[in-house]
C-alpha positions, 0 to 999 in steps of 0.5 A, spaced: 500 500 500 502 506 498 503 511 504 506 517 501 503 522 496 507 526 491 504 533 492 507 538 486 505 545 488 506 550 482 507 557 485 507 564 482 514 568 482 511 572 488 510 567 493 517 565 497 519 558 497 517 557 504 510 560 503 508 556 497 503 551 500 497 548 498 493 554 499 497 559 496 499 555 489 496 556 483 495 549 481 496 542 486 498 536 483 498 529 487 500 522 485 502 516 489 509 514 491 512 508 494 518 511 497 521 518 499 526 518 493 520 516 488 516 522 491 522 527 490 523 525 483 516 525 481 514 532 483 517 536 477 515 530 472 508 531 474 508 538 473 511 537 466 506 532 464 501 537 466 504 542 461 508 546 466 513 550 463 515 555 468 512 561 465 513 568 468 518 565 474 513 560 476 516 554 480 515 547 482 515 545 489 515 538 491 512 535 498 512 528 500 506 527 505 504 521 509 497 518 506 492 519 511 
């Protein structure tokens, strides 16, 4: 059973890294992961597959959360 969730947060350039969260993100993409390493690698991949190109200084922040 997957217990880790990849959370790719697409945040605008005006949002500082520490302030980038589910609430402040322009978009939130989630997927399951089997390991922490897989989670960390999948965040940017999920964003790219969703069409994110980093326009206007937007960036991806990857979080790994435990499934509740």
